[in-house]
MIBA-134989 format. One record per residue (C-alpha): residue in three letters; x, y, z. Coordinates in steps of 0.02 Angstrom, whole numbers, plus 32768, in hexadecimal, padded with zeros to 4 digits. Layout:
// MIBA-134989
ALAXYZ...
END
This chain:
// MIBA-134989
MET8BE41505BB7CVAL8BB11472BB18SER8C1B13D6BB30SER8C5E137BBA95THR8C5C12DBBAEEPRO8BF11265BA89ILE8B421223BADDTHR8B361166BAC5ARG8AA710F0BAE6ARG8B151097BB60SER8B36112EBBBDVAL8A921162BBC2LEU8A5910B4BC0CARG8AF210C0BC8CHIS8A9E1169BCCDILE89EA1124BCD4LEU8A29108EBD2FTHR8A9610EBBDA9GLY8A141164BDD6ALA898C10D5BDE9ALA8A0A1079BE56ALA8A27111EBEC8ALA896D1139BEDEGLY894B108BBF0DVAL88C1105EBE86GLY88B00FD6BE0BARG88F10F48BE85PHE88C50EA3BE58ALA88600E2FBED3TYR88A90D92BE86GLY89030D0FBEE7GLY89400C60BECBGLY89FF0C83BEA8PRO8A740CFCBE53ALA8A420D5EBDBFILE8A830D20BD13HIS8AEC0D96BCA7GLY8AEF0DBEBBEDVAL8B8C0DA7BB87PHE8BE20E32BB26VAL8BF30E03BA6FGLU8C340E95BA0AARG8C3D0F4DB9F7GLN8C0C0F86B93FPRO8C651019B8E1THR8BCA1085B911GLY8BEB106FB9CDALA8B4E0FF1B9D5GLU8B740F65BA53ILE8B370EB8BA35TRP8B090E4BBAD1GLN8AD20D90BADBVAL8A4D0D87BB61THR8A320CCFBB49SER8AAA0C41BB58GLU8A470BB2BB99GLU8A200B1DBB26LEU89650B3BBB1EHIS88DF0B73BAA6GLN88DA0C36BACASER886C0CB8BA88ASN885F0D7BBA97ILE87A10D6EBA90TYR875C0DA1B9EACYS877A0E57B9F8GLU86DA0EB1B9B5VAL86EB0F0CBA46PRO878D0F1EBAB8TYR87840EB8BB48CYS87DE0F1BBBC1SER87D40F91BC5AARG8785103ABC4CASP88321088BC52SER887D0FFEBBDDARG88F30FE1BC5BTYR88C90F26BC64PHE888B0EA7BBD4VAL88460DFFBBE3TYR88690D6ABB80ALA88290CAABB7AARG88870C0BBB7CTHR88370B59BB88ASN88800AEEBC0FPRO88680A2FBBF4LYS889C0A09BCA4LEU87F80A60BCDDLYS876609ECBCF4LEU86BF0A72BCECASN86F60B18BCAFARG878F0B05BC3ETHR87A30BB2BC05GLU88120C1ABC65PHE88090CD1BC55MET88AE0D30BC77VAL88C30DEDBC96VAL895D0E42BC5EGLU899E0EF4BC9ALEU89DF0F4BBC0BGLY8A8E0F97BC24THR8AC60F17BCAETRP8A700E82BC4FLYS8A450E29BCEDGLN89B10DBCBCEDHIS89410D62BD5BARG88B00CE3BD48LEU880E0D3DBD5CASP87A20CB0BD62THR876E0C0BBCF7ALA86CF0BFBBC84ARG86780B7CBC1FSER86BB0BC0BB7BLEU86CF0C68BB1DSER86150C5CBAF5GLY85B30CEEBB59CYS864D0D6BBB62ALA86130E19BB69ILE866B0EBABBA2SER86170F68BBE1THR86651007BBAFASP869D1016BC65GLY87050F8BBC65LEU868C0F03BCAEPHE86AF0E54BC65TYR86200DDABC5BTYR86360D1FBC35VAL85D50C7CBC4ELYS85FB0BF5BCD9GLN85C70B53BD0CTHR85A60B32BDC2ASP85CA0A8DBE1DASN850B0A69BE31GLY84F00A7DBD72HIS84B60B2BBD65THR84E80BA0BCE8VAL850F0C55BD1DLEU85420CFDBCD6MET85D40D40BD2DARG861A0DF8BD3EALA86D30E31BD5CASP87120EDBBD6FLEU87B40ED1BD0FSER88050F64BD72ASP880C0EFBBE12GLY87DC0E47BDEEALA87360E4FBE59THR86BE0DBEBE1BALA86000DAABE40GLU85720D3BBDF9VAL84F00DB1BDADTYR846D0D3BBD5DARG84450C7FBD60PHE83FD0C42BCB3GLN835B0BE1BCA8GLU83770B29BC88GLY837C0AFCBBC9LEU83DB0B9ABB99SER84800B9ABB57ILE84EC0C31BB1BARG85430BFFBA76SER857F0CA5BA3ALEU85EF0D2EBA7FGLY85740D9ABAE5THR85570E57BAFAVAL85230ED0BB82THR84C60F76BB86ASN852D1014BBCDASP84AC1016BC52ARG84CA0F69BC79ARG84120F43BC67TYR84080EC0BBE8TYR84770E33BBABALA846C0DD7BB0DGLY84B70D3FBAA8GLY84990CBBBA2AALA844A0C24BA6DMET83F00B7DBA2DTHR83570B4FBA95GLU83100AC3BA25PRO836C0A27B9EAGLY83950A04B937TRP84060A87B90DTHR83A00ADCB88BMET834D0B68B8F1PHE83BD0BEEB954ASP83970C75B9D3VAL83C70D19BA21ALA83AB0D10BADDLEU838C0DB5BB49VAL83A90DC2BBF6ASP83610E60BC58LEU83E60E65BCECGLU83780ED4BD4CTHR82D30E76BD53GLY83210DBBBD32ARG82AE0DA3BCA7GLN82F70D35BC18SER82A60D31BB69ILE82D10CFDBAB2LEU82DC0D9CBA4EASP82E70D57B9A4ARG82E70CACB956ASP83250C7FB89FPRO837B0BE1B843TYR84070C56B815ILE84400CABB8B1LEU84C00C21B8D9ASN854B0C9BB8EDPRO84E60D40B928HIS85840DA1B967PRO85030E10B9CBGLN85340EC0B9FEPHE84C30F4EBA53GLU84E10FF4BA09PRO85561054BA84GLY84DC10DBBAABGLU843310BDBB0FGLY84490FFFBAD7ARG83910FEBBAACTHR83C30FA5B9FELEU84270F01B9D8MET84820ED8B93CILE84770E24B901GLN84DE0DCAB87DHIS84780D59B7FFASN84CC0CD6B7B2ARG845A0CAEB718GLY84740C09B6DEGLY84D60BCEB776GLU84BA0B19B7A6TYR84E60A9AB833SER84D709DFB81CSER844C0985B89AGLU84DF094AB901GLY851C09FDB921LYS85AB0A0CB89DLEU85BE0ABDB845GLU85A90A88B790ARG859C0B33B744LEU85B90BD3B7A0VAL856A0C4AB714GLY850E0C20B66APRO85200C79B5C1GLU84A10D01B606GLY85260D45B678ALA851B0D76B732THR84C30E1DB759LEU84930E83B7FCTYR83F10EB0B83ELEU83B10F06B8E8VAL83410ED2B963SER82ED0F45B9E0VAL83030F2DBA97PRO82B00EF3BB03ALA821E0ED7BA78SER82490E59B9F1ARG822C0EC1B950PRO82B50E9CB8CAGLU82D10F35B860
END
């Protein structure tokens, strides 16, 4: 017998969350006070519900979603906020549970620069240590467990969002390794061997949006902002010129623009 009861997204979420709680999985490893909850805004004629996740008077971002920054089962997603009260790592990453809208602080980071997500919900971000080192961190969004996975060599600063291969071997991001704001780089890190290298260098990859192809991850797509320009003081004067932006591919780990 087929039920005539409509199946809504909310009922599906409730079923998933109830089942997960009964199985004892997906529990957060966070501490530091009670969870924050979302605020219900309205229910639309279609049955869709709108919830407000943030309420603090802070600069907040869902992280430029070229790929979804969420756990593998889409139960949790992460957003960033800037907290001026923090001294060293002023970006806070908040993880939200869909359906219950509970949220917890995952960790702090230097900025949005360097953020990446794997297809199995492992979140990568760049953090500054108390003794001045720049490190790449990894967090499992399903349980909140964090770990340092790489320590960058001195002089390398990731400026763009990052990207990571599905096998978690390679991590890449936009960088600038020489002063002057006239030449920009794409840095590549082999997380298996620890080798760090410059994959490509060009005056117009000032906004590279690097993305590994989602299969084997041995090709990296780069955005080429032809005609873009910074002042010598580091102020963006032109994001792209009349030539327009384009895309090109680089083989990984070899540096062969295609």
